[in-house]
N, CA, C and O of each residue as an XYZ file, in Angstrom:
428
protein
N      61.874     48.374   -145.645
C      61.749     46.955   -145.404
C      60.471     46.705   -144.608
O      60.089     47.513   -143.761
N      59.811     45.572   -144.887
C      58.547     45.266   -144.215
C      58.805     44.745   -142.815
O      59.830     44.113   -142.555
N      57.875     45.012   -141.917
C      58.018     44.610   -140.526
C      57.625     43.137   -140.368
O      56.612     42.706   -140.918
N      58.419     42.365   -139.620
C      58.159     40.940   -139.425
C      56.930     40.747   -138.533
O      56.638     41.557   -137.653
N      56.222     39.642   -138.794
C      54.987     39.379   -138.059
C      55.156     38.344   -136.960
O      54.294     38.236   -136.087
N      56.232     37.586   -136.977
C      56.411     36.513   -136.002
C      55.998     35.164   -136.554
O      56.174     34.148   -135.881
N      55.452     35.126   -137.767
C      55.085     33.873   -138.407
C      56.297     33.247   -139.070
O      57.272     33.927   -139.389
N      56.218     31.896   -139.281
C      57.351     31.198   -139.880
C      57.348     31.275   -141.403
O      58.381     31.067   -142.039
N      56.192     31.571   -141.988
C      56.096     31.581   -143.446
C      55.500     32.887   -143.923
O      54.897     33.623   -143.141
N      55.663     33.176   -145.187
C      55.066     34.363   -145.768
C      56.087     35.451   -146.044
O      57.273     35.294   -145.753
N      55.619     36.552   -146.607
C      56.517     37.649   -146.975
C      57.118     38.323   -145.751
O      58.267     38.762   -145.767
N      56.307     38.397   -144.672
C      56.776     39.105   -143.480
C      57.209     38.127   -142.397
O      57.030     38.411   -141.212
N      57.775     36.985   -142.772
C      58.134     35.952   -141.801
C      59.320     36.402   -140.956
O      60.098     37.269   -141.355
N      59.437     35.800   -139.793
C      60.573     36.062   -138.927
C      60.167     36.712   -137.628
O      59.056     37.221   -137.479
N      61.099     36.683   -136.689
C      60.858     37.246   -135.367
C      60.840     38.769   -135.455
O      61.740     39.357   -136.055
N      59.825     39.426   -134.865
C      59.784     40.899   -134.945
C      60.877     41.525   -134.093
O      60.904     41.336   -132.877
N      61.758     42.254   -134.711
C      62.868     42.902   -133.999
C      62.780     44.410   -134.194
O      62.060     44.906   -135.059
N      63.532     45.117   -133.367
C      63.571     46.571   -133.467
C      64.932     46.991   -133.996
O      65.967     46.549   -133.497
N      64.923     47.840   -135.003
C      66.181     48.302   -135.584
C      66.883     49.229   -134.600
O      66.258     50.099   -133.994
N      68.197     49.032   -134.448
C      68.993     49.908   -133.600
C      69.566     51.033   -134.449
O      69.956     50.822   -135.597
N      69.612     52.219   -133.877
C      70.204     53.359   -134.585
C      71.716     53.210   -134.542
O      72.305     53.127   -133.464
N      72.343     53.176   -135.707
C      73.791     53.025   -135.765
C      74.451     54.373   -135.481
O      73.953     55.411   -135.915
N      75.571     54.359   -134.753
C      76.282     55.632   -134.538
C      76.887     56.124   -135.850
O      77.204     55.336   -136.741
N      77.038     57.435   -135.947
C      77.562     58.031   -137.171
C      79.021     57.626   -137.374
O      79.824     57.670   -136.443
N      79.346     57.237   -138.588
C      80.717     56.853   -138.886
C      81.595     58.100   -138.976
O      81.154     59.161   -139.419
N      82.834     57.949   -138.551
C      83.781     59.062   -138.599
C      83.985     59.513   -140.046
O      84.136     60.703   -140.321
N      83.986     58.542   -140.968
C      84.244     58.879   -142.367
C      83.142     59.763   -142.948
O      83.374     60.472   -143.927
N      81.944     59.729   -142.357
C      80.858     60.567   -142.864
C      81.052     62.023   -142.482
O      80.566     62.911   -143.182
N      81.746     62.285   -141.394
C      81.919     63.664   -140.976
C      83.300     64.201   -141.335
O      83.636     65.337   -141.002
N      84.096     63.383   -142.012
C      85.440     63.814   -142.385
C      85.373     64.992   -143.350
O      84.598     64.977   -144.306
N      86.178     65.995   -143.100
C      86.210     67.164   -143.967
C      85.281     68.274   -143.524
O      85.294     69.356   -144.112
N      84.467     68.031   -142.491
C      83.573     69.075   -141.998
C      84.396     70.111   -141.255
O      85.270     69.777   -140.455
N      84.107     71.360   -141.530
C      84.885     72.439   -140.943
C      84.362     72.769   -139.547
O      83.174     73.038   -139.369
N      85.267     72.746   -138.549
C      84.827     73.154   -137.214
C      85.276     74.587   -136.945
O      86.020     75.174   -137.730
N      84.812     75.140   -135.825
C      85.026     76.569   -135.553
C      86.506     76.912   -135.416
O      86.971     77.926   -135.937
N      87.237     76.053   -134.709
C      88.644     76.360   -134.454
C      89.456     76.338   -135.755
O      90.260     77.237   -136.002
N      89.247     75.327   -136.571
C      89.976     75.235   -137.835
C      89.674     76.433   -138.718
O      90.571     76.992   -139.349
N      88.402     76.826   -138.760
C      88.006     77.978   -139.558
C      88.708     79.238   -139.066
O      89.205     80.031   -139.865
N      88.746     79.420   -137.742
C      89.390     80.595   -137.168
C      90.879     80.618   -137.486
O      91.422     81.659   -137.856
N      91.549     79.457   -137.341
C      92.988     79.381   -137.611
C      93.269     79.710   -139.068
O      94.220     80.432   -139.369
N      92.451     79.185   -139.979
C      92.668     79.464   -141.398
C      92.460     80.942   -141.714
O      93.181     81.508   -142.536
N      91.473     81.571   -141.063
C      91.252     83.001   -141.277
C      92.440     83.825   -140.800
O      92.853     84.772   -141.469
N      92.996     83.459   -139.629
C      94.152     84.180   -139.095
C      95.351     84.015   -140.016
O      96.054     84.983   -140.305
N      95.587     82.784   -140.478
C      96.725     82.531   -141.368
C      96.566     83.317   -142.664
O      97.534     83.889   -143.166
N      95.347     83.347   -143.209
C      95.099     84.095   -144.456
C      95.361     85.577   -144.245
O      95.917     86.248   -145.114
N      94.956     86.086   -143.078
C      95.137     87.502   -142.784
C      96.612     87.850   -142.620
O      97.055     88.909   -143.064
N      97.372     86.965   -141.987
C      98.788     87.236   -141.718
C      99.638     87.015   -142.964
O     100.477     87.848   -143.307
N      99.417     85.887   -143.641
C     100.293     85.485   -144.738
C      99.872     86.097   -146.069
O     100.719     86.437   -146.895
N      98.565     86.238   -146.276
C      98.084     86.778   -147.539
C      97.868     85.680   -148.564
O      97.670     84.520   -148.203
N      97.905     86.038   -149.833
C      97.630     85.094   -150.910
C      98.920     84.565   -151.510
O      99.947     85.244   -151.513
N      98.850     83.343   -152.017
C      99.976     82.761   -152.742
C     100.087     83.459   -154.095
O      99.120     84.066   -154.556
N     101.246     83.381   -154.733
C     101.405     84.045   -156.030
C     100.376     83.610   -157.078
O      99.869     84.444   -157.828
N     100.064     82.300   -157.134
C      99.080     81.854   -158.123
C      97.689     82.370   -157.773
O      96.877     82.600   -158.668
N      97.400     82.557   -156.481
C      96.109     83.108   -156.081
C      96.013     84.588   -156.450
O      94.948     85.066   -156.843
N      97.114     85.303   -156.326
C      97.120     86.713   -156.745
C      96.881     86.827   -158.242
O      96.174     87.726   -158.699
N      97.473     85.913   -159.006
C      97.245     85.938   -160.459
C      95.792     85.609   -160.784
O      95.204     86.207   -161.685
N      95.211     84.655   -160.047
C      93.790     84.332   -160.236
C      92.920     85.552   -159.981
O      92.001     85.837   -160.749
N      93.210     86.271   -158.902
C      92.434     87.469   -158.572
C      92.572     88.500   -159.691
O      91.601     89.161   -160.058
N      93.775     88.632   -160.225
C      93.998     89.593   -161.308
C      93.208     89.201   -162.559
O      92.620     90.058   -163.218
N      93.196     87.897   -162.884
C      92.418     87.430   -164.033
C      90.930     87.689   -163.820
O      90.228     88.085   -164.750
N      90.452     87.467   -162.604
C      89.039     87.710   -162.309
C      88.723     89.204   -162.353
O      87.636     89.606   -162.767
N      89.677     90.015   -161.925
C      89.469     91.470   -161.903
C      89.257     92.011   -163.308
O      88.438     92.909   -163.505
N      89.986     91.478   -164.292
C      89.843     91.964   -165.669
C      88.751     91.225   -166.435
O      88.508     91.518   -167.605
N      88.075     90.243   -165.766
C      86.927     89.597   -166.376
C      87.214     88.321   -167.141
O      86.372     87.886   -167.927
N      88.356     87.711   -166.945
C      88.705     86.471   -167.631
C      88.377     85.276   -166.738
O      89.277     84.604   -166.235
N      87.079     85.016   -166.546
C      86.653     83.946   -165.646
C      87.077     82.573   -166.162
O      87.551     81.734   -165.397
N      86.902     82.353   -167.458
C      87.233     81.041   -168.018
C      88.737     80.792   -167.957
O      89.178     79.688   -167.634
N      89.513     81.812   -168.266
C      90.966     81.688   -168.191
C      91.400     81.442   -166.746
O      92.335     80.682   -166.499
N      90.721     82.084   -165.795
C      91.027     81.876   -164.375
C      90.751     80.436   -163.978
O      91.514     79.845   -163.214
N      89.666     79.866   -164.491
C      89.353     78.467   -164.186
C      90.411     77.542   -164.774
O      90.851     76.600   -164.114
N      90.816     77.805   -166.000
C      91.849     76.968   -166.631
C      93.154     77.053   -165.862
O      93.840     76.047   -165.683
N      93.498     78.251   -165.407
C      94.732     78.437   -164.646
C      94.650     77.710   -163.305
O      95.604     77.054   -162.886
N      93.499     77.832   -162.635
C      93.324     77.156   -161.344
C      93.373     75.644   -161.525
O      93.943     74.935   -160.696
N      92.773     75.150   -162.610
C      92.812     73.717   -162.885
C      94.244     73.240   -163.079
O      94.626     72.186   -162.570
N      95.034     74.013   -163.813
C      96.413     73.598   -164.074
C      97.240     73.614   -162.802
O      98.153     72.803   -162.641
N      96.924     74.538   -161.893
C      97.684     74.632   -160.643
C      97.255     73.579   -159.620
O      98.086     73.051   -158.881
N      95.945     73.276   -159.582
C      95.421     72.435   -158.511
C      95.138     70.998   -158.932
O      94.960     70.132   -158.075
N      95.095     70.726   -160.241
C      95.015     69.345   -160.673
C      93.665     68.851   -161.140
O      93.613     68.047   -162.071
N      92.563     69.291   -160.539
C      91.262     68.773   -160.956
C      90.301     69.918   -161.243
O      90.497     71.050   -160.800
N      89.258     69.591   -161.997
C      88.265     70.581   -162.390
C      87.506     71.111   -161.169
O      87.295     72.317   -161.042
N      87.099     70.207   -160.272
C      86.304     70.608   -159.107
C      87.124     71.503   -158.177
O      86.611     72.496   -157.660
N      88.389     71.156   -157.964
C      89.250     72.004   -157.123
C      89.444     73.373   -157.754
O      89.480     74.389   -157.060
N      89.570     73.393   -159.086
C      89.694     74.665   -159.789
C      88.459     75.529   -159.632
O      88.559     76.736   -159.410
N      87.277     74.901   -159.749
C      86.024     75.639   -159.573
C      85.932     76.230   -158.170
O      85.563     77.392   -158.000
N      86.272     75.415   -157.161
C      86.196     75.890   -155.775
C      87.154     77.049   -155.530
O      86.802     78.028   -154.873
N      88.369     76.930   -156.065
C      89.369     77.976   -155.860
C      88.953     79.259   -156.567
O      89.137     80.354   -156.034
N      88.389     79.125   -157.776
C      87.933     80.316   -158.491
C      86.812     81.008   -157.722
O      86.784     82.235   -157.626
N      85.893     80.224   -157.178
C      84.812     80.805   -156.375
C      85.357     81.477   -155.126
O      84.917     82.562   -154.747
N      86.326     80.814   -154.486
C      86.942     81.387   -153.276
C      87.637     82.708   -153.589
O      87.512     83.674   -152.836
N      88.372     82.749   -154.704
C      89.105     83.955   -155.061
C      88.159     85.065   -155.509
O      88.425     86.240   -155.253
N      87.055     84.710   -156.178
C      86.100     85.753   -156.567
C      85.408     86.323   -155.329
O      85.096     87.513   -155.288
N      85.166     85.482   -154.319
C      84.603     85.975   -153.060
C      85.600     86.891   -152.361
O      85.215     87.914   -151.794
N      86.874     86.528   -152.399
C      87.910     87.363   -151.793
C      88.013     88.702   -152.524
O      88.183     89.747   -151.897
N      87.911     88.662   -153.846
C      87.964     89.896   -154.638
C      86.786     90.801   -154.301
O      86.950     92.013   -154.161
N      85.587     90.208   -154.169
C      84.411     90.989   -153.781
C      84.610     91.624   -152.406
O      84.245     92.780   -152.192
N      85.195     90.861   -151.471
C      85.431     91.384   -150.126
C      86.430     92.537   -150.165
O      86.265     93.532   -149.458
N      87.472     92.401   -150.996
C      88.481     93.463   -151.131
C      87.834     94.724   -151.697
O      88.066     95.825   -151.197
N      87.024     94.560   -152.740
C      86.365     95.709   -153.364
C      85.362     96.359   -152.413
O      85.230     97.583   -152.386
N      84.660     95.543   -151.638
C      83.693     96.072   -150.680
C      84.400     96.853   -149.581
O      83.915     97.900   -149.151
N      85.551     96.348   -149.121
C      86.320     97.049   -148.095
C      86.848     98.377   -148.635
O      86.889     99.374   -147.914
N      87.257     98.384   -149.920
C      87.758     99.610   -150.529
C      86.640    100.647   -150.637
O      86.866    101.838   -150.422
N      85.426    100.181   -150.974
C      84.297    101.105   -151.050
C      83.939    101.659   -149.696
O      83.572    102.828   -149.569
N      84.044    100.816   -148.674
C      83.713    101.258   -147.320
C      84.729    102.284   -146.806
O      84.387    103.188   -146.044
N      85.972    102.125   -147.237
C      87.027    103.076   -146.831
C      86.903    104.401   -147.569
O      87.502    105.400   -147.173
N      86.138    104.402   -148.622
C      85.999    105.634   -149.399
C      86.912    105.656   -150.591
O      87.219    106.721   -151.127
N      87.355    104.476   -151.018
C      88.218    104.370   -152.204
C      87.411    104.545   -153.458
O      86.473    105.342   -153.492
N      87.765    103.801   -154.504
C      87.068    103.938   -155.774
C      85.685    103.441   -155.744
O      84.987    103.499   -156.756
């Protein structure tokens, strides 16, 4: 927007004012992960483990059926984007499991 000049007429008419910085809306930061929530979720995942549908997703990913895993996640979670996120999360978990097995001296 153009800066006002203080004149009564013209494109830049009006009293020259200074824009105030608006505080951030709560709705803009909604869903952002904080440290405590992340830690609690990690502890719960470690204690409880995976849900049955998540174990099946991992199994589908293990044998290389990525598209089938996405379709299964979509059917369980309701939307395409949620299915994509869950498939990515489970493939990351599978990589972590395989990496831990290699570090232990497994296969």
